[in-house]
C-alpha positions, 0 to 999 in steps of 0.5 A: 499498499505505501504512502500516498502522499502528504499534508502540510498543516499550518501552526500558529507560532510558525518562523515563516509568515502564513502564506507569504511568499516564502510560505508558498514558495515552500508548499510549492516546492514540497508538492514539486517534490512530492509529484515526482514520486507520484504522492499527493499533497494534501494542505491543511488548515482547520477544517478545509483540506484541498489538493494543490493539484487543483489549486493553482499555486502561481 
């Protein structure tokens, strides 16, 4: 079965401001690395989660 992907959850107290350019660059990098392995990237924010493949990261 293996691992199908990864969840990225935002928490208070992060060193990088949420939704800043640097934050989005890191999310994009993680998504690219996972996609190369055929894995999904999930963003978690409270009760909502979405697949990065369906969200524009540009």
